[in-house]
N, C-alpha and C positions, 0 to 999 in steps of 0.2 A: 340187570338193568331196569331199576324203575322209572318212571318218566308221567309227566304231565300232560305231555301234548304228544305226535306223534315220534318224535325224539326221544333220548335221555337228557335229563337234567343237567345244568352245567356241573363239570365237577371232571376227576379223574376218573379213570376206568382201566382197570387192568385182565385181561384177558387171556387166552390159551389158545392157539390154533395150530395146524396141521404145515400150514403152508401160506406164503404172500396172496392168494387169490381171494381162501377163505375170510384172510385178516380183512382185506381191501371192501367183500361184501357186507362182512358182520359191519365193519366202522361206517359204511354206508347205509345200513338198515338201520340198524339201532342209534348211530350216534347222528348221525344226519351231515349235509355238506360242510359244515365251518369247524369238527371234529380236526384233531392236530394230530399228530403220530408222534409221541415225546419219546419213546427210545424201541429198541427192537432188540430184542436180547435168545439168542437161539439155549432151549433144553434139552442135555442129550438126558439122553433114560441111563439110569444107575441100574448096578446092580446085572440082576440076571435079567431085568426088562431088556437090555440093551440087546438081548436077542429075537427079541420078540416085536421090540414097538421100534418107529421111527422118530428121530430127532423132531420136538417142537419148536414154535418159535413164541416168544410169552411179550405181548405186546403193550405198551401203555401209550394212552388215548388221555385227550384235552379235549373238553366240550367246555368253553368262554360261555361265561354271559352275554348274553344281546348286548349289542351297543347302545350307548344312548346317544340321543337326535344331532345329529352334528355329528358324531363322534368319527374318528378315522376308520377306515373296515377293516374286520380282521384277518389276522393274517390269513395264507390260502391254507388246505386241508397237505396234512402229510408233510408239513416243515421239523427238521429236524430242532429240534431245545439246542442242540449244540451249535448251533448258527446263529442264535442270537447275540447285539453285541453283550460286550462287557457291559455291567450298572454304570450309568455316569459319576464321576468323585462327589456329586454332591448326597450320593447314596452312605458313602465310605463313610463313618464315625470320622468324625474332627478325632487328631490325638492329643490336640491342646489349642484348645482357642481361647481359652481365660487369661489375660495377662497373668496371672500369679501362676498359673503352669507354665506359662511360655517363660518365667522366668525361671524357678525351678527345674524345668528341660535347659533352657541355657546352663546350669549351676551345674547339673548332675555332668552335661558333657563336659567341660570344664574341666572338674576333676577327673573324670574318666580320659580325657585328652591328658590332661599330667600325668596321670597315674600307667595308664598303657601306651601311649601317643598315636599315632595313625597306626603305624609296622604292628603294634599290637591288639589293634584293633581288627584290622582286618584278619589277622591269622585268626582271631578268635572267630571270627565269622566263617569261616570254614574256606577264606581264600586259600589256593594252593601258592606253595615257593615257588611255583616256574611263573604263574601271575603276578605274583608281591615281586618278583624280580623285573618284570617285564614296565611293570611301573616304576620300580626305584632305577630304573635305568634312563627312565624319561626325562626329557627335559626340563618337567616343571613339576618335578617332584619334590624339589625345595619348597616351591610355591605351594603346592598343595599342605605341605608343613606347616605352613604360617598361614593356611585359613584358620579361621573359625570350625569345631568339629564339623556340625551339622554342614557347612558347604564344600569342608574337605572330602567328606563321605560323598554328596552328592556329587562332586566334579570325578570322583574316582568314580562311581557308578557312571555315570557319561565317560567317561576316559576307555573303562571297561569296555562299554558296549561298543563303543569306535572300534576298536582294537579288531574285538569279535567280530563285527559287519565288516571290515575291510577287505574284503574279499570279491574279484570281479562277479557281475547277477548272470545267472544261470537261466538260463529257458524253463517254464513249467514241466515237469513230468509226464512223458507220454509211452516211456518204452522200459519198463523198468523193472527190477528182481531185488528180491527184499533179501538179504543175506541174515543170518545170525547163526547164532551156535544156540544148540535144543536147550528150553528151559528159558530164554530171555523174552519168549512174548512176541516171536515174528508173525505166528499169524494175526493173531488181535491185531499189533503194527497195524497191517496190512487193510485188515476190516477197519480200522479208526479210518486209515486215509480215503477207503473206496467210500465211507459214509461222509468225509467233506468233498470230495469229489463230487456226489452223485446229488447231496441235498445241498451243499454251497456253491460248487460252482458249475450245477447242471451238464458235467458232459456224460460224454456217454464211451465203452469203453468194452473190453471183459476181463478173463482173468487166466492164468494159466498156472495148472497145477503140475511140478515137475518131480519126476520119482524115478531113480534109475536107479544106484547101486547101493540107496539106502532109503527104508521108508519115508514117508514124509506125511505123518496126519495130519490131518486136516483140520481138524479139530472143528469152530462152528463156521469155516469157511461157506460148505455149502449151501447152508440152511440160508447164511446171511447176504450171501450172493443172490440166492431167491429172491429175497425180500427185497432189495435193491433193485432188484431186474437188471441185475449184471451178471453176464453168462458166464458159465464155468466149464474150463474145457483140458483134457487131460495130454500132455504131451506123451508122444508128437501129434503136434497140431498147429492152426498157425500163432504166429509171435508178434504179428506183427497187427496195428490198429485194423480195425473193419470197417471205421467209418471213418471223414475227414476230422482233424480235429479233433481225435477219440485217444483214449489210453489202454493200453496193454501191461497187465503187472502180474509177473511168476513168483509165485510161493514156491521157492525151492528145499530140498531137506537139510539139515542142520548142516552150518561145518562144523571146522575141529578147529579152536586156540589155541590145543596143545603139540597138537603133531599138521603143521602144515603140509604135509603130503600126502595127507588125506583128503584134502581137499582140490588135490587135481581133476578130478573128474568134473568140478564144479566149475573150478577155471576153464575147462577146457569145453564146457556144454556155454559159459558165456562167452567164449569168442567164436565158438563156431557161429553162435544165433546171433552173433555181432548186438547182443545186447550191453550198451554203453554207460546205461544209468546204473546206477548198482548203490541200492539205500543198506545201510550195514544198521542191526539192527544189537543195541547191548543194554543191557538189563542195568542201570545206574545204583540199585540194589547192591551190586556184586563189591569185591571189595578192589583196594585201586592195581594190585598184581594183576589179577584176572581179567579185570578194564583193560588194562595195557596191553597183555594176552593177544585178546580178540579185540582189540582195536588194530593190533599189529596184523593178524591173522585178515581181517577184514581188508587193509591196506594193499596187501598182499593179492587179495582179489580185485584191486581196484576199486574198489567203494567211494562214490562220488556226490553219495548222501547221507545222512545221520540221524539217526533216530535214540531217543532214551527212552526206555520204558519204568515202572514201576517208580516212578517217581512221588509215587504216593507212600511207600516205604521208604523213603532215604531223610533224616530230620536236615542232612546239612547239604545244599546244593555246589557249594563253593567249587567243588573238586572240579567236576565238570568244565572249569573254566579252562584247561588245558586241551579241550578236543573242540573248543570254538576258535584255538586260535590260528588251527592248522586250516589253509587256504583252499587244499585240495578237498575236502569234504564240505557239504552246506548243511546247515542242520536242517533238517526237514521240521522237526516238531517233540516235542516232551509228551511220552503218555503220560498222565500225572490221575489214572484210577484206571478202571478192567472195565467202563461200558464199553462197547461195539460204535456205538454215537455218540459221543461224545471223550471229555478226559481229555482235550489234545489241545495241547498249547502251543499255537504257530509261530510265535512272536520267543523263539528262543531266550536268546541274550537278555529281553527283556524280562521274561518270568525269571531267569537266573538272576539278573538285579536284584528284582524285586526281594525272592528268598534269599539273598547274601547282604544286602546293604538296604538302608532305610531308601524312601522315598527320594525321589531326586526333585521335588516340591520344597 
């Protein structure tokens, strides 16, 4: 890292360290107090090196230019990029600001409405038959069909979102187990949620890894927990918060979607430890039949919250609407990418609306 002064010049820097203490020391020494961490990623050794080398951390940090006189103060160090607010609407390119564009858009919408109708357009957007039936059974379906297409779609978006959000509010998670089949990204989802808790909400707590009748690979969880300063314990251990207002999250072995009887040890553990909050993690890239099987298995295990992963691999998100109408499970977030400290969308109905229907404006 070259620098014209005591610290590195403004820019983005990537480096590999053995642990979080080394990362903190390196950043303070080379980048200075204004540096901030953008991402932290565990690097697992590959091949035969797994036997001789411990996992390492890849840290990406940024040094911003010095603020001009009178400018707002810089962000504090070690703030995750995932905590930054979305860009304002003015940053989004306008779709059709010119009058001529508006005329062409209106004509195109009218032609599409005459050719396909509102029902056909909703089907083409990926809306499931279950969601469509709910809309058609509503008292204002005929009114929706009588509106101009752009208004009908906007009203449909609001209606779907209001139906998906019509559930009793729950308190924030505090003592929850993460459930899911092998390969759904259960541990990665837990890491994403930990990053949100630590970076965005400044909460304290610990994580418990559980392994009884089947193996439970930890993946990046040990190194990532260390990077966040979140203790990781192995069961048997304390499964209740160690600090007031803190959290405890449990990483459980994979459940079986096709043989519910294999999940008896999971159910017994959850009941014995009185874990009332149970987060079901589903891979959204699975076909609909596999999703339904896994969802049913999670319901049998008393799931209370829902996470969808691998959304970056799913071209149409409309099939997820069916799961948002179940008031027994509260959607927690969507995992929209592989990053452990980002790619986490907590406005689940809003995100699915944006991916299945035009903007509400």
